[in-house]
N, C-alpha and C positions, 0 to 999 in steps of 0.2 A: 544541544544549542539551540537554541531559535535562529532561525534566519531574520534577516534585520533589513526589509525592504525600502527604507529609507539610505544604505552606503550602493548598493549599486550604480553606474554610469547608465542613468537615462537617454536615448530609449531603446540602452541595450538590456535595459534591468529585470524587464521578465521572462526572458530567458536565464539568465545567470540566475538568479532568485528558482525557476523549476529544473535547475540543473542544480545548484545547492543542496538545492529542498531535498531531491531524486540523490543525491551522495549522503545527506545524514541519515536520512528514514530508512532507504534502499542495501545501503551499503556501508549502514553504520558506524564513516569514517568516523574522525575522532576531533575533535573542536578545531584542536590545533592547527590540521589538516584544513581544516575547512576557510579557517580566516584567513591563511596564507592563497588560497586557492582565490577566496576571497579580492582577496589584494592583489593578483595577478592581474586578475577578468577584468578586474573595473582602471588597470594601468592602460592594457589592451587595447578597451574598448574609449578608455580617451586619447590610445592611440588614433583607432580605427575614424571615429566623431572625427575630428585633424584631419584628416582627409575627407572629407565627405562621402563617410558611410553610413548609409540610415540608420543601419542595423546587426546586428548576429548572424542573420538569413540572406547579409546582403555581400559577405566581407566574400572577397577570390582568396587563391590559395598566391596571386603576387600580394597583393599586401600584406596577409601573413606572414609572408615570406620576411619582406619589408617591417614587419613590425621585431623580426628573430633578428635580419641584418643590426638594427634599431638596437639594441641591446646589446650586440653582440660589438658595435662602435663605441658604447659606453664603460666595454670594459664589464660585463656584470658578469662574477663570478661562477665557474660548472655548474655547478649545484645548480645555482638561482634559476640557470637558463634552463635544465631542463626538469624543473617543476613547474616555473612557467608553462614550458611549452608542454608536460602533461598536463597542465589544468584546461589549456586553448585548447588537448587533442579531445579530453574530456568527453570537452560541452561540445566541442565540432558532432565526434562520434553520436551525444544523448542525445542533440540535433536531426540527426541521418533515423538512429534508431524510435527516436515519439513522431517522426515523416512531416518535420519542422520544416525542415532541407533533403535534399538527394540530393548531396552530394557531404563529403569532408571532407570541407577548402584546408585540410591538415595533413590529407594522408600522402603529401611528395615531402615534406616539411622531414630534418634533420638534426637532430642536437647534438651539444659534445660528447661526444665518453668521458666517462667516470673512470677516474680508478679504483678502482677494485680497495679500500680501504681492509687491511684486515685485524682487526681485532683485538685491542689488547686484554690478552687473562694473565694469570698469576702462574705462578709455579702450584708445583702439590704442596712443597714445602709452604710457597707464601701459603697457603689457603690452608691448613693448621696450627702455624701462629694465624691466624687472621680470627680461625674460628673458639683459638684456646683465649680470645684477646680475653672477653667479658665474665669478670673475673667476679664474684660474690655467688652469694644465694639469694640477693634480693631481687623484687622485683622485674626492677630493672634490668639486671643480670639476666636471668631466663629471658624479658621477654628476648634482648638481643640477639644471646644463645641460637636459639629456638627459630628469630628471626633467620637468620645470617643461616644455619642449619639445612632449614629449609630453605634458603634462594641456594646455594651452591647444589643443595640432594633433589632442586623440580626442577632447578634454572627458568624457572618463570620470569614474565618481561615486569619492571621495577611496579606499573600500576596493576597487575595481577598478584603481583604480593601484597599493597597496599592494600586493598580491597579485597582483600581474604572474606569470607563469611564465616563462621562455627556453621556452617549449616554445606559446606565445600569440601571440609574435612573429612576422613574418614580412618581414623590412626588404624582402626583393630584393623583393617581389609589394609591397609597404606596405600592411600593415591585420597590427592587431589583433583576435586573436578571445578575446571577449570574454564571461565568465558572470555578466549580473545581478543583479537581484534572483527570486528563483523559478530562479536557474538555468536563465536562459534564455539564448541563446547568440546572439551577435550579431557582426557586424564590419562596425566603422570604420576606415574608414582612415586613415593620418601623410599629413601633408606629409614635403612636401623638405628645408624646416629639421631638425626633429622626427629623417625618418630619418636628417639625417647626425648631428646630436649623438649619434641613439641609437646609429647603427655604428661609432662616436669612443669609446662609453663601451666597448658590449661589449667592443672590440678592445682598449683601453689602460685602462680606469677598473678597472672593474668583478671583473679578476680579482688585482688591487692587495688586492682587498677580499673575497675569497677564504679560507675558513676550513675546516680541516678540515669543522667540524658545518652547511655551507653547504650545501644545496639546487638547487635549481632555480628560484628566485625571481627577478626582473631587481636591484631598487632593494634597497641590504643595509646592515644598520648599522653601527656598529662593528663589534661582533659581530660579521658573518659572516650575520647574519640578514636575516632581510624586516624591512622597514623597516615599521614603523607609523603609526597611522595622525595618531597622538598627533608623531609622526618626520616624521613628512609634512605634517602641519601647523605644526611650527619650522622648515622649510626654506624653507616659504612665508617664513614668517613672519620669515626669516631675512633672506630676498634684496627681501625688498621695504621693509627696514628703508634695506638695500645701498642699495638703487634710491634711496627716498626717497622716497615714493611719504607722500603724509599720512593714506590713506584707511585706514582696518581694514581688512587685504586679510587675508580668509579665503583657503581655500584653495578651497571650494564653490563664490567666485568666478568662478574658472578656469576651472571648467564653462560658467556663466551667460557668462561673456563670452566664450564659446566659442560659443553660443548663436545672443548677441545680435549679435557680427558676423557669422556665417554672411549671420542674419536678413539684418541691414542689410546686405548686398555682395549679397542676391538669391538664396538657399537655398533651397530648397520647407520649406515647415513641415513637410510628411512626412517628407522625406528626413531631416530637424534629430532629428524624432522616434525613427525610426527608427535615426539613427546612440548617442541620448541613450539607447536601453532604454527612455522613456515606455511606459506600454503603454495612455494615454491619449491624443491628439490633446489633447487639452482640459488635460491640463497641462506640455503642450509651447505653448499660446495664452498662456501667462503672457509668452516674447519678446517675444508682436505688441505686447503697452502698453508693453514699455522701450525698445523702438524707436521707440513713436509718442511714446512721454515724450520720447525725442530730440531727434526734431523739432519739439515743441509748442517742444522747449527753444531748437531754432535759430531755428525762425520768432522766437521773442521777442528774439529774440539780436541777430537781422541783420536782420531788415524793417524798410526806413524808418518805415511806419505804425505802428509800432514803439515808437521814440525818443519 
């Protein structure tokens, strides 16, 4: 994403653009995240400008706190408020790191405590039904079967799966080489069933989908180009309907199911963290809550003293 210099609020624009460029080039943040941060910082800059503040270098702690309080008064959603505060904090720390300011004007600000959302998962039976849904031997069925098997076997992010390239796949040794958030590389194993489905697709299915403009993307759409995230979403939803699964099945749910089922089977949390590509173990620990809830449900359902 190229930074649009015309949208930042003057005279705050220069430091805003420098910060966004840093996030884009050094941190490799996603385009949607950069767009959201730009909007948040433009909003804050407008607030401070109306208070007579010249630029980011002149913002003080009380003024930053006043902006946060103004958002609270307007009943800003907790998740949005947390993101806005993250953007402002990031900018303040960037200015200190670049020696543009001596102090962090956000260091005393506190944001909302967001409830930890337990991700939705499928049961093992539902996974079996979903993976069996692509029937037939045509190229599209082979593609969908390979995609779903690999999705559940690897726990890739939707963007990682949609953008997977042939050179990242090593079926002989059973692993993928994945470049996740921040272009961090990790190696993810492929299970036997997924390996088999991928081998059949690459040998018999994908060649039928190749067009003149096809590159080395693994999963192709009818135009012979890379499958988009929306296209992947439609494949998951279509096959969930075929399988008769009543839940609202979302693509990311397969990633959650992958992690939850591994943990339930006794896998080490650190190993799951590495396979998922989480930077912090705290992010992976959400799956312990999923497994604890499952055990509690089983206890409530089957223990004789709960009858």
